[in-house]
Rosetta silent file (secondary structure, phi, psi, omega in degrees, C-alpha in Angstrom):
SEQUENCE: MNRREFLKYSFVAALGLGFPMLLPSHGQAARLAKPPVRRPALRFTEHEERPATDFLVIHHTGLRVDRDSTVEEIHQFHQKSMKWAGIGYHYLIRKDGTIEQGRPPGLVGAHALGHNTTSVGICLAGNFNLAKPTGAQMASLCQLAAWLCQEYKLNPLKRGVIVGHRDLNDTDCPGKNLYSLLKGVRQSCQEALFFRK
SCORE:     score description
SCORE:     0.000 S_00000001
   1 L     0.000  130.511 -179.926    0.000    0.000    0.000 S_00000001
   2 L   -86.100  173.815 -175.781    1.455    3.371   -0.952 S_00000001
   3 H   -60.739  -39.093 -178.920    1.379    6.545    1.133 S_00000001
   4 H   -62.844  -43.531  178.716   -1.595    7.980   -0.770 S_00000001
   5 H   -63.943  -41.579 -179.904   -3.715    4.863   -0.093 S_00000001
   6 H   -62.275  -44.587  179.717   -2.723    4.877    3.566 S_00000001
   7 H   -64.979  -34.297  178.024   -3.662    8.536    3.955 S_00000001
   8 H   -62.846  -47.329  179.441   -6.969    7.859    2.192 S_00000001
   9 H   -64.489  -38.988  179.136   -7.847    5.123    4.678 S_00000001
  10 H   -64.766  -39.911 -179.277   -6.703    7.304    7.566 S_00000001
  11 H   -66.270  -44.255  177.844   -8.801   10.211    6.323 S_00000001
  12 H   -60.502  -42.299  179.752  -11.893    8.036    5.945 S_00000001
  13 H   -63.852  -42.412 -178.705  -11.281    6.669    9.409 S_00000001
  14 H   -64.152  -29.914  177.696  -10.863   10.134   10.868 S_00000001
  15 L   -75.201  -10.043  178.340  -14.212   11.170    9.405 S_00000001
  16 L   100.338   -3.301 -179.766  -15.812    8.353   11.319 S_00000001
  17 L   -73.997  -34.127  178.268  -16.567    6.088    8.366 S_00000001
  18 L   -95.178  -10.049 -179.479  -13.927    3.588    9.410 S_00000001
  19 L  -124.901   83.889 -179.222  -14.390    4.257   13.122 S_00000001
  20 L   -55.925  139.917 -179.590  -18.071    3.837   14.027 S_00000001
  21 E  -116.231  154.571  170.344  -19.059    6.042   16.960 S_00000001
  22 L   -96.242  141.997  179.557  -21.734    5.815   19.569 S_00000001
  23 L   -69.368  139.592  179.415  -23.828    8.916   20.053 S_00000001
  24 L   -69.006  149.691  176.334  -23.085   10.755   23.294 S_00000001
  25 L  -129.839  139.751  177.154  -25.769   10.720   25.971 S_00000001
  26 L    52.406   44.488  174.022  -26.323   13.140   28.830 S_00000001
  27 L    80.069    2.464  179.545  -23.287   15.254   28.054 S_00000001
  28 L   -81.842  150.918  176.791  -20.800   12.369   27.855 S_00000001
  29 L   -68.299  144.297  176.309  -18.188   12.277   25.095 S_00000001
  30 L   -64.068  147.766  179.099  -18.917    9.863   22.263 S_00000001
  31 L  -114.711  147.724  173.177  -16.936    6.645   22.426 S_00000001
  32 E   -67.514  135.369  176.874  -15.472    4.631   19.617 S_00000001
  33 L   -75.671  149.272  175.776  -17.428    1.434   19.123 S_00000001
  34 L   -64.640  131.135  178.601  -15.565   -1.830   19.443 S_00000001
  35 L   -66.623  156.090  177.612  -14.675   -3.051   15.952 S_00000001
  36 L   -63.471  131.515 -177.786  -16.197   -6.356   14.835 S_00000001
  37 L  -131.425  126.107  174.291  -14.044   -9.232   16.087 S_00000001
  38 E   -79.771  129.697 -175.799  -14.455  -12.914   15.220 S_00000001
  39 L  -118.303   90.558  177.387  -14.050  -14.990   18.376 S_00000001
  40 L   -71.372  157.639  178.622  -13.270  -18.650   17.653 S_00000001
  41 L   -83.380  100.555  179.963  -13.508  -21.182   20.451 S_00000001
  42 L  -110.971  142.625  177.018   -9.879  -21.740   21.456 S_00000001
  43 L  -106.378  130.103  179.398   -8.704  -23.769   24.446 S_00000001
  44 L  -110.563  145.606 -176.506   -5.707  -22.568   26.443 S_00000001
  45 L   -82.504  -15.335  177.543   -3.712  -24.760   28.795 S_00000001
  46 L  -157.757  160.663 -178.004   -3.182  -22.007   31.366 S_00000001
  47 L  -136.591  140.117  173.431   -4.351  -18.476   32.129 S_00000001
  48 L  -143.538  122.539 -178.628   -2.718  -15.462   33.752 S_00000001
  49 E   -71.826  141.364  178.522   -4.454  -12.095   33.971 S_00000001
  50 L   -81.020  124.833 -175.541   -2.525   -9.087   32.707 S_00000001
  51 L   -73.070  -23.859 -178.253   -2.062   -6.614   35.591 S_00000001
  52 L  -157.751  161.489  176.007   -1.797   -3.517   33.381 S_00000001
  53 L  -131.101  109.618 -176.273   -1.837   -2.423   29.760 S_00000001
  54 L  -109.796  -18.090 -177.886    0.731    0.201   28.846 S_00000001
  55 E  -162.887  165.984  178.462    1.322   -0.366   25.129 S_00000001
  56 E  -113.059  136.417  179.893    0.410   -2.207   21.924 S_00000001
  57 E  -114.448  125.461 -176.947    2.918   -4.371   20.050 S_00000001
  58 E   -99.664  133.447 -177.118    2.486   -4.822   16.290 S_00000001
  59 E  -129.467  167.372  162.610    3.639   -8.061   14.615 S_00000001
  60 E  -125.022  160.065  179.272    3.484   -9.923   11.321 S_00000001
  61 L   -68.829  -32.619  170.755    3.231  -13.694   10.962 S_00000001
  62 L    63.733   31.697  176.316    6.474  -13.561    8.978 S_00000001
  63 L   -68.622  171.394 -176.290    6.247  -16.941    7.275 S_00000001
  64 L   -63.901  -26.306  174.967    8.663  -17.735    4.441 S_00000001
  65 L  -121.736  155.033  178.490    6.019  -16.690    1.928 S_00000001
  66 L   -80.737  111.383  179.301    3.485  -13.901    2.199 S_00000001
  67 L  -150.593  164.233  178.337    0.168  -15.600    2.875 S_00000001
  68 L   -75.416  155.020  175.801   -2.953  -15.354    4.960 S_00000001
  69 L  -140.827  158.252  175.771   -3.239  -17.255    8.257 S_00000001
  70 L  -109.974  160.009  175.337   -6.056  -17.963   10.684 S_00000001
  71 H   -58.631  -40.698 -178.523   -6.113  -17.705   14.460 S_00000001
  72 H   -62.142  -41.043  178.750   -6.797  -21.447   14.624 S_00000001
  73 H   -62.951  -45.807 -178.884   -3.666  -22.265   12.578 S_00000001
  74 H   -67.345  -40.772  178.380   -1.444  -20.071   14.735 S_00000001
  75 H   -57.063  -47.604 -179.788   -3.047  -21.373   17.940 S_00000001
  76 H   -63.156  -43.443  179.140   -2.295  -24.961   16.920 S_00000001
  77 H   -62.871  -46.258 -178.345    1.295  -24.105   15.942 S_00000001
  78 H   -65.214  -35.429  178.977    1.981  -22.225   19.187 S_00000001
  79 H   -74.792  -47.812 -172.494    0.542  -25.056   21.293 S_00000001
  80 H   -81.807  -41.833 -176.245    2.050  -28.031   19.488 S_00000001
  81 L   -91.312  -38.858 -177.884    5.376  -26.697   18.231 S_00000001
  82 L   -91.471  -15.729 -178.645    6.183  -23.941   20.726 S_00000001
  83 L    63.539   34.028  176.621    4.565  -25.701   23.720 S_00000001
  84 L   -90.594  173.247  177.907    2.817  -22.480   24.748 S_00000001
  85 L   -64.405  -22.759 -177.914   -0.603  -22.178   26.390 S_00000001
  86 L   159.286 -165.135 -178.927   -1.965  -21.255   22.964 S_00000001
  87 L   -51.965  135.515 -176.636   -1.734  -18.447   20.442 S_00000001
  88 L   -82.919  -23.593 -178.354    0.504  -15.723   21.821 S_00000001
  89 L   -85.386  148.992  175.399   -1.201  -12.762   20.087 S_00000001
  90 L   -81.547  -32.836 -179.556   -4.386  -11.179   21.364 S_00000001
  91 E  -138.959  146.349  172.313   -5.590  -10.243   17.878 S_00000001
  92 E  -123.732  134.806  176.369   -4.893  -11.349   14.308 S_00000001
  93 E  -111.561  115.907 -176.762   -5.825   -9.210   11.296 S_00000001
  94 L   -75.226  169.485 -179.209   -6.404  -11.274    8.165 S_00000001
  95 L   -58.927  -33.288 -178.988   -5.616  -10.153    4.607 S_00000001
  96 L   -85.351    4.802  178.559   -9.265   -9.181    4.029 S_00000001
  97 L    93.570   -5.781  178.335   -9.263   -7.007    7.172 S_00000001
  98 L   -62.645  131.428  176.351  -11.137   -9.469    9.386 S_00000001
  99 E   -97.708  126.194  178.321  -10.074   -9.120   13.019 S_00000001
 100 E  -117.240  137.718  177.081   -9.866  -12.406   14.917 S_00000001
 101 E   -83.083  131.304  174.594   -9.398  -12.740   18.665 S_00000001
 102 L   -99.160 -109.003  176.857   -6.551  -14.956   19.748 S_00000001
 103 L   -66.256  137.850  179.611   -5.600  -14.976   23.405 S_00000001
 104 L   -52.590  138.104 -171.492   -8.346  -13.331   25.473 S_00000001
 105 L   -57.401  -28.019 -177.962   -7.560   -9.600   25.766 S_00000001
 106 L   -86.077    0.270 -177.698   -7.298   -9.569   29.573 S_00000001
 107 E  -101.063  156.196  175.286   -4.690  -12.316   29.725 S_00000001
 108 L   -65.402  131.424  179.381   -0.897  -12.138   29.518 S_00000001
 109 L   -88.664 -172.225  176.224    0.192  -12.874   25.957 S_00000001
 110 L  -142.054   72.832 -173.347    3.279  -14.596   24.543 S_00000001
 111 L  -138.127  -18.190 -179.614    4.404  -12.275   21.767 S_00000001
 112 L  -145.441   97.863 -174.108    7.211   -9.991   23.008 S_00000001
 113 L   -49.996  126.384  178.272    9.727  -11.553   25.379 S_00000001
 114 L    85.479   -3.112 -175.660   10.054   -9.562   28.593 S_00000001
 115 L  -132.881   11.756 -173.524    7.112   -7.271   27.758 S_00000001
 116 H   -74.625  -27.590 -173.782    4.055   -9.520   27.788 S_00000001
 117 H   -72.739  -14.758 -178.444    2.663   -8.607   31.201 S_00000001
 118 H  -129.430   22.241 -176.596    1.832   -5.017   30.196 S_00000001
 119 E  -136.952  158.067  172.232    1.117   -5.208   26.456 S_00000001
 120 E  -108.114  131.599  179.960   -1.473   -6.268   23.890 S_00000001
 121 E   -99.431  124.450  177.372   -0.153   -8.158   20.857 S_00000001
 122 E  -118.932  122.651 -178.259   -1.675   -7.439   17.435 S_00000001
 123 E  -115.294  135.928  173.115   -0.481   -9.549   14.514 S_00000001
 124 E  -103.257  132.700 -179.236   -1.155   -8.955   10.818 S_00000001
 125 L   -70.331  124.208  178.154   -1.175  -12.036    8.593 S_00000001
 126 L   140.508  169.705  174.130    1.627  -11.862    6.045 S_00000001
 127 L  -112.821  106.248 -172.731    5.341  -11.386    5.582 S_00000001
 128 L   -96.242   18.968  158.725    5.923   -7.664    5.315 S_00000001
 129 L   -89.742  -25.814 -177.848    9.549   -7.920    4.380 S_00000001
 130 L   -97.153  -33.556 -174.513    8.308   -9.531    1.143 S_00000001
 131 L  -137.346 -178.281  177.810    4.987   -7.749    0.595 S_00000001
 132 L  -112.229  148.535  176.128    2.904   -4.866    1.881 S_00000001
 133 L   -63.653  151.164  179.713   -0.111   -5.113    4.173 S_00000001
 134 L   -73.753  160.599  176.138   -3.443   -4.734    2.401 S_00000001
 135 H   -59.798  -38.334  179.450   -5.484   -1.568    2.676 S_00000001
 136 H   -64.358  -38.691  177.656   -8.155   -3.558    4.518 S_00000001
 137 H   -64.236  -42.741 -178.402   -5.574   -4.748    7.068 S_00000001
 138 H   -67.339  -38.809  177.651   -4.345   -1.218    7.674 S_00000001
 139 H   -62.930  -43.236  179.389   -7.867    0.146    8.097 S_00000001
 140 H   -67.250  -38.808  177.642   -8.642   -2.610   10.634 S_00000001
 141 H   -61.212  -46.014  179.867   -5.345   -2.043   12.442 S_00000001
 142 H   -62.091  -43.013 -179.365   -6.079    1.687   12.805 S_00000001
 143 H   -64.986  -47.148 -179.156   -9.614    0.980   14.007 S_00000001
 144 H   -65.780  -45.082 -178.204   -8.569   -1.699   16.505 S_00000001
 145 H   -63.869  -39.806  178.734   -5.583    0.264   17.822 S_00000001
 146 H   -63.879  -43.476  179.898   -7.689    3.420   18.318 S_00000001
 147 H   -64.319  -41.778  178.384  -10.336    1.453   20.221 S_00000001
 148 H   -64.498  -40.093  177.083   -7.695   -0.219   22.418 S_00000001
 149 H   -61.384  -40.001  176.468   -6.079    3.144   23.158 S_00000001
 150 H   -62.594  -48.942 -175.073   -9.485    4.434   24.219 S_00000001
 151 H   -64.605  -36.720 -177.335  -10.215    1.391   26.391 S_00000001
 152 L  -101.309    8.614  177.872   -6.834    1.420   28.140 S_00000001
 153 L    55.030   51.232  179.394   -6.528    5.235   28.234 S_00000001
 154 L  -105.592  144.143  174.802   -3.352    5.281   26.138 S_00000001
 155 L   -92.658  109.947 -174.591   -1.998    8.232   24.186 S_00000001
 156 L   -64.243  -20.607 -179.515   -1.136    6.802   20.741 S_00000001
 157 L   -88.943  -10.019  179.040    1.359    9.594   20.047 S_00000001
 158 L   -70.494  136.750 -179.645    3.304    9.002   23.260 S_00000001
 159 L   -56.609  130.924  176.103    6.627    7.307   22.646 S_00000001
 160 L    87.574    5.589 -178.913    6.456    3.575   23.291 S_00000001
 161 L   -89.257  -44.118  173.487    2.658    3.223   23.182 S_00000001
 162 E  -117.807  108.535 -172.916    2.277    1.729   19.676 S_00000001
 163 E  -127.412  158.821  169.708    5.469   -0.127   18.819 S_00000001
 164 E   -87.093  154.440  178.837    6.756   -2.738   16.441 S_00000001
 165 H   -54.043  -35.669 -178.436    8.077   -5.993   17.867 S_00000001
 166 H   -64.746  -19.869  177.736   11.554   -4.973   16.688 S_00000001
 167 H   -72.233  -15.110 -174.710   11.464   -2.016   19.101 S_00000001
 168 L  -114.390  -32.985 -175.371   11.489   -4.496   21.993 S_00000001
 169 L  -133.391  167.255 -178.937   13.358   -7.610   20.881 S_00000001
 170 L   -80.609   85.964 -177.105   16.077   -8.650   18.435 S_00000001
 171 L  -156.166  162.521  174.176   13.856   -9.338   15.416 S_00000001
 172 L   -98.133    1.562  177.106   12.854   -7.710   12.128 S_00000001
 173 L   -61.233  134.543   15.357    9.140   -8.194   12.973 S_00000001
 174 L   -96.817   28.416 -178.658    6.739   -6.685   11.854 S_00000001
 175 L    86.341  145.809 -174.027    8.699   -6.415    8.609 S_00000001
 176 H   -60.551  -34.527 -175.060   10.021   -3.242    7.000 S_00000001
 177 H   -76.477  -23.609  172.595    6.876   -2.565    4.951 S_00000001
 178 H   -89.476  -41.074 -179.132    4.565   -2.573    7.978 S_00000001
 179 H   -56.533  -38.647 -178.452    7.025   -0.972   10.381 S_00000001
 180 L   -66.957  -15.587 -179.032    7.336    2.042    8.076 S_00000001
 181 L   -95.591   -4.139 -174.065    3.554    2.625    8.379 S_00000001
 182 H   -66.716  -30.531  176.248    3.388    2.711   12.184 S_00000001
 183 H   -60.992  -43.095  177.516    3.845    6.479   12.387 S_00000001
 184 H   -65.577  -34.773  176.937    0.725    6.864   10.259 S_00000001
 185 H   -63.151  -45.396  179.662   -1.146    4.371   12.456 S_00000001
 186 H   -59.618  -44.067 -179.132   -0.329    6.425   15.543 S_00000001
 187 H   -65.514  -42.645  179.132   -1.525    9.612   13.854 S_00000001
 188 H   -61.771  -40.603  177.375   -4.714    7.962   12.608 S_00000001
 189 H   -62.526  -44.047 -179.903   -5.476    6.710   16.128 S_00000001
 190 H   -61.742  -42.895  179.544   -4.943   10.151   17.574 S_00000001
 191 H   -64.878  -41.324  179.398   -7.286   11.708   14.980 S_00000001
 192 H   -63.124  -41.273 -179.813   -9.981    9.095   15.643 S_00000001
 193 H   -70.662  -34.855  179.073   -9.804    9.724   19.373 S_00000001
 194 H   -69.048  -44.785 -175.058   -9.825   13.507   18.888 S_00000001
 195 H   -72.965  -12.539  179.245  -12.789   13.529   16.488 S_00000001
 196 L   -76.852  -14.675 -175.792  -14.924   11.431   18.834 S_00000001
 197 L   -80.615    0.000    0.000  -15.149   14.339   21.288 S_00000001
């Protein structure tokens, strides 16, 4: 996705078309509605509640080829091959923009070593060293990240609030083509939160 397409999606989102709002009642500020999330029935072998949420970590699946993945596929891989409790990410965004819930949002994830107890992990399906995220994925990422910032009272423009996995660990995740778009994601989130008032 080029810069013009990204700005187009951000602009649409800022106008409220990509970020549905609830009407304010009794003088309260309007809130961003939770984006639609598909919630498959996944079984985890253990649970630990996350004590705080200070930031969002953006990932890509990073397989050898750029392809779509499902939460169920990743869940099975993380359980059987990695011997984890289940999928490490809280959310997966498919190529068509569908948001799928992985690990329940209130639980500690397994996506950024040393930073899981205070972060939410969002993964986009694809290898973004080889390809670029789709426009639908970017629109869903902006919508989901803005809603999470609202829910956890995070400032998306504050340093360290919306980060790539590479900012925390020795990895190239989320790939150069997604990492380069994170500044725009932060700005889009800020605009969505500002325009809801």
